[in-house]
Every structure is written in structure tokens, then in C-alpha cells.
C-alpha positions in Angstrom: 260.7 67.9 -14.7 260.0 71.5 -15.8 263.2 71.3 -17.9 261.9 68.0 -19.8 258.7 70.0 -20.6 260.5 72.8 -21.9 262.6 70.5 -24.2 259.5 68.7 -25.3 258.0 72.0 -26.5 261.1 73.4 -28.2 261.0 70.0 -30.1 257.3 70.0 -31.0 257.8 73.7 -32.1 260.7 72.8 -34.1 258.9 69.8 -35.7 256.2 72.3 -36.7 258.2 74.7 -38.5 260.0 72.3 -40.6 256.6 71.2 -41.8 255.4 74.6 -43.1 256.5 75.9 -46.4 256.3 79.5 -45.6 259.3 81.0 -44.3 257.8 84.6 -43.6 255.2 86.9 -44.7 256.1 90.6 -45.1 255.6 93.7 -47.4 252.3 92.3 -48.9 254.1 89.1 -49.7 254.6 85.4 -49.0 258.3 84.3 -48.9 258.2 80.7 -49.4 261.0 78.3 -48.1 262.9 77.8 -51.4 262.7 81.8 -51.7 260.1 81.9 -54.2 257.1 84.6 -53.7 253.7 84.3 -53.5 251.1 87.2 -54.0 247.1 86.6 -53.1 244.2 88.5 -54.2 240.8 87.9 -52.8 237.9 87.9 -55.3 234.4 88.7 -55.5 231.8 86.5 -56.9 229.0 86.9 -59.3 225.6 84.8 -59.6 226.2 83.2 -63.1 222.8 81.6 -62.9 221.0 85.0 -63.1 222.6 86.3 -66.1 221.2 86.1 -69.3 222.5 83.7 -72.1 224.3 86.6 -73.8 225.5 87.6 -70.8 227.0 84.2 -69.8 228.4 84.2 -73.1 230.3 87.4 -72.8 231.7 86.3 -69.4 233.1 82.7 -70.6 234.4 84.3 -73.5 236.2 87.2 -71.2 237.4 84.7 -69.0 238.9 82.4 -71.5 240.7 85.5 -72.8 242.0 86.3 -69.2 243.2 82.8 -68.8 245.3 82.4 -72.2 246.8 86.1 -71.7 248.6 84.9 -69.0 252.4 84.2 -69.0 252.5 82.8 -65.6 250.8 80.3 -63.6 247.8 81.0 -61.4 246.3 79.0 -58.3 242.4 79.7 -57.9 241.5 78.4 -54.1 238.0 78.3 -52.7 237.3 78.2 -49.1 234.3 77.3 -47.2 234.0 78.8 -43.7 231.3 79.0 -41.1 229.6 82.3 -40.9 230.2 84.4 -37.8 227.7 86.9 -37.1 228.6 87.4 -33.4 229.4 91.3 -33.9 226.1 91.7 -36.4 224.1 89.9 -33.0 225.8 92.4 -30.6 225.1 95.2 -32.9 221.3 94.2 -32.8 221.4 93.9 -28.9 222.9 97.4 -28.6 220.5 98.8 -30.7 217.6 96.9 -28.7 218.8 98.5 -25.4 218.7 102.2 -27.0 215.2 101.6 -28.5 212.8 103.8 -27.1 209.8 102.7 -28.9 208.4 99.6 -27.4 206.7 98.1 -30.2 210.4 98.4 -32.1 212.2 97.2 -29.0 209.9 93.7 -28.9 210.4 93.0 -32.7 214.0 93.6 -32.4 214.1 91.1 -29.6 212.5 88.5 -31.4 214.7 89.1 -34.4 217.8 88.4 -32.5 216.0 85.0 -31.3 215.2 84.5 -34.7 218.6 84.7 -35.9 220.1 82.7 -33.1 217.6 79.8 -33.6 218.4 79.9 -37.4 222.4 79.6 -36.9 221.7 76.9 -33.9 219.6 75.0 -36.5 222.0 74.6 -39.3 225.4 75.7 -40.3 225.7 78.6 -42.6 228.7 78.5 -44.9 230.4 81.5 -46.5 232.7 80.8 -49.5 235.7 82.9 -50.2 237.7 82.9 -53.2 241.5 83.7 -53.8 243.9 83.9 -56.8 247.4 83.0 -55.6 250.1 84.4 -58.0 253.6 83.0 -57.8 256.9 84.2 -58.8 259.9 82.0 -58.9 263.2 83.4 -60.2 264.4 80.1 -61.6 261.6 77.7 -62.9 261.3 74.2 -62.0 262.8 73.1 -65.1 266.3 74.9 -64.5 266.5 73.4 -61.0 268.2 69.7 -61.0 266.8 67.1 -58.9 269.6 67.7 -56.1 268.9 71.3 -55.8 265.2 70.6 -55.3 266.0 68.2 -52.8 268.2 70.2 -50.7 265.7 73.0 -50.6 262.8 70.9 -49.4 265.3 70.3 -46.4 266.3 74.0 -45.9 264.9 74.9 -42.4 262.5 78.4 -42.9 265.1 80.7 -40.7 267.9 80.3 -43.5 265.6 81.7 -46.2 266.4 85.4 -45.7 266.4 87.3 -48.7 268.4 90.6 -49.0 266.4 93.7 -49.4 267.4 94.7 -52.8 266.9 90.8 -54.3 263.2 91.2 -52.4 262.1 94.3 -53.8 263.3 93.2 -57.5 261.2 90.0 -57.4 258.4 92.0 -55.5 258.4 94.3 -58.7 257.6 91.5 -60.6 255.2 90.0 -58.5 253.4 93.4 -58.3 253.1 93.4 -62.1 251.7 89.8 -62.2 249.0 90.7 -59.4 247.8 93.9 -61.4 247.7 92.0 -64.4 245.2 89.1 -62.7 243.3 92.4 -60.9 242.7 94.0 -64.4 241.7 90.6 -66.1 239.4 89.6 -63.7 237.9 93.4 -64.1 237.0 92.6 -67.8 235.1 89.5 -66.7 232.9 91.8 -64.3 234.8 90.5 -61.1 236.2 92.9 -58.5 239.4 91.9 -56.6 242.3 93.0 -54.2 245.6 92.0 -53.2 245.8 91.0 -49.5 248.1 93.2 -47.4 250.3 91.6 -44.9 247.6 91.8 -42.2 245.3 90.1 -44.5 248.0 87.1 -45.3 248.8 86.6 -42.0 245.0 86.2 -41.3 244.2 84.2 -44.3 247.0 81.7 -43.5 246.1 81.7 -39.8 242.4 80.8 -40.6 243.5 77.9 -43.0 246.1 76.2 -40.4 243.7 76.7 -37.3 240.0 76.8 -38.5 238.7 76.1 -34.6 241.1 78.2 -33.0 240.7 81.0 -35.4 237.0 81.3 -34.4 237.6 81.9 -30.8 240.6 83.6 -30.8 241.3 86.5 -33.0 244.7 87.6 -34.1 246.2 91.3 -32.9 246.7 94.1 -35.6 250.3 93.9 -36.6 250.9 97.5 -35.9 249.6 96.9 -32.3 252.8 94.2 -31.6 255.3 95.3 -29.6 258.8 93.5 -29.8 260.7 93.1 -26.5 264.3 93.6 -26.0 
């Protein structure tokens, strides 16, 4: 019986891997199963509605120039996640314990209760904005139908780029990421490229929205591979 369970788990694991487009994440880069690369830039937001008409026109013009200046495709992703203020509540509770002024202590207690009731009554969502930047050494036009078909059936473990080839492709991807960051800065939007830890957390939260809220990932620098 245990042997059958083990086989079943292995079968499920293999099936899951076959449906993921990601082969690996390393060196601040997402390596796809077909050998193409992705960089992800997290982008801040601006309150467009509060801008004056002249400011709005300037932003629109700068954004149009940014898009027209791109020589590669760009994917814009918006994610809505439930706001997690657990750390904020714990920090308030710690300050409540340390508070020596009785009046301030009571006010802190009431404020904690108010925040908790507010969260329990309605889900407060937080929006995240990302720009996904691809690099494909061979465009889809250069690939014939059978080549693309074979790529779709390749297991993730077979996609292993040589270090030299990876660094060469990564260099071009970095140039594209810098172009996007500079272009967004001209619009008045701050952005930064996600590192390896950030990429892992992003895709972990994306594929496991419920699990990620309760089970946090360990920092990759703290992981140890047993021999």
C-alpha cells in the first residue's frame, strides 16, 4: 500500500511539472521550457485622476512615446491580492505592551480592535503592477510548426542552457529591462527589476494564492541542499 501511494505521488508530481511553462528561475531570470527568458519589473502606481489636465496630457504623451520606442514585446500584468496586515497588527500589540501611558495604551487597544473589525467586515485588496519582458533568440516566425510542437512536449528538465549561452541572452534581457525602467521613469513611475527571490515569491503567490497567505517561502539564501 505505501508503495502504491509513493507511485501515485510521483505520477502527480510529474504531471504537474509537465503543465508548467517555467523550467527554472535563476540569476534574476525566469527560464522557460522553450529556452526563452523572462525578466519581471515591479512598477509603482500614480493617481492619474488627481493630476491636472496638463499633467494628464503630459503623462499620456510620455507613455505613448515610451511604447512607441520599444523594439520588443511587453506584457503588463495587474494582480489583486488580499491585504495582509498581520505583521502590522503584531507590531501594534507589541507597542501596546510597551506603552507606559495608560491613556495611550487604551487608545492603542481600541485602534487594534477597530482595524481587526474593519478587516473582518470587508476584504481590502492591494493591487500590484508588473511588466514582463521576454527575450526569444528565435522569433516565432523563424520557428516552423513542428519545431514549436516539439518544444511544447519537452520536459522542463531537458531545458538546460549552457552558462555561456545563458549569460549572452541575459545580457540582452538586462538591456531591455533597463530600457523599460528608464521609459517608465520618464512617465513619472518608479520601477525595479525583481531578483531571484522576488521572482520565486511572485510565481509562488500566483500559482498558490491560498497556500501563500498561510505558508511563506523560505529565503533562498537560507536553503541548504542535502547530499
